[in-house]
C-alpha positions, 0 to 999 in steps of 0.5 A: 901557720901556727900550731898548738900541741896542747890537747884541745878542751873540746874536739869534735871529729867527723860530725855528721847530722841528718834530718831526713834527707837533709844533711845539716852537717857533713864530716865537720871537725871543730875544736876549742882550746883552753881559755880561748874565744872561738868565733863560729861563723857562716851564713844561715843554713851553714850548720853552725847552730846544728853543730853547737846543738850537737855539742850541748846534747840537743841533737845526737850526731849520726856519725863522728866523735866528741872528746873533752880533755882528750876523752871520748864522751857521749852527751845525751842531753843539755844536762849531761853537757852541764855536767861536762862543764858546758853552759849555753846562752841561747839567742832567745834568752828565755827569761821570765819577765815576772820573776826576779833576776836571781830567780831567773838565774837559778831557775830549776836549780834553786838552793834548798833549805833542809830542816829535819822533819820539814819539806825542803824549801827554797833558800831565797836568801842564799839564792839572792846572795849567790846571784849578787856575788856572781853579778858583782864579783864575776861580771862586775855588774851592779844589778839588784838580784831582787829586781824584776827582769821586765824592768831591765834594759836589753843589755842587762837582760843579756847579762842576766842570761850570761850570769845564769850560765855561770851558776853551774860554774862552767869551763865552757860557755856557748853564746848564740848571737849574744848581741842580736837586737841590742844597741851598740852600747849594750852590745859593747858591754856584752863583749866586755863580759866576754873578755871578763870571762876569758880573763877568768880562764873560761873558754867561749864559743860565739856564734855571730853575724857581726864581724866587728864584734867577732874580731874584737874578742876572738882568738880564732874563727871557724867558718862553716858553709852548707854543713861543711867545715871551710877553715879555722884561722887565727883572727889576727892573721886574716881580715874581715874580707878574708872571712867573708870570702870564706863564707861566700866561696867556701874556700880555705884561707891562706893562713889556717890552723 
């Protein structure tokens, strides 16, 4: 067993969420440390998506507390989450095919040009330059920010969704099934982006069903089952079979943190 005395970047304690008579989360504890990649695993219905949506303000917990940098917070909505430095990449990507890469990245957050006596207008040049800078310098991608999204590959589209999350300069990025429906090559490229973001100092939560990918990038893994926290383990101390057993049986591993 290993310990870390540092205050977690995110600490969720006793999180309970009900939808009518359905208890989606029951007293779940979850934490994310600074500059770590955390895998969040569990079968369908385990509560992992509900937990993440509670973290980013889509749902409000019925019980429990969320702390960021040790301070209790109330995350009322996704905009509040962004103000706390949390960005989310959703499974459906929500990209607009007819728009350019840069426009998708800055959707509803366009840089504006203000001129005295004139109604502010979108600063398209500034937007394209900032998009190119994020793609090139932060993600090491050679993608034209003026290209239309509809002409991009699946892996490139996922990369744009991740780039959009970086527009607000977050400390934490949540990725919901980031490689679903991607080819093996595109999926590996996304995993490379995860490593790049960690090298930049970001903390990342990955929801995934792909254990090979999870073990290739994560520092720790948290497993949920039927709305309960099964265990949190160091990725290096357990095998994929151990994690599958945790998911199926709902029993903690021998090595937990």
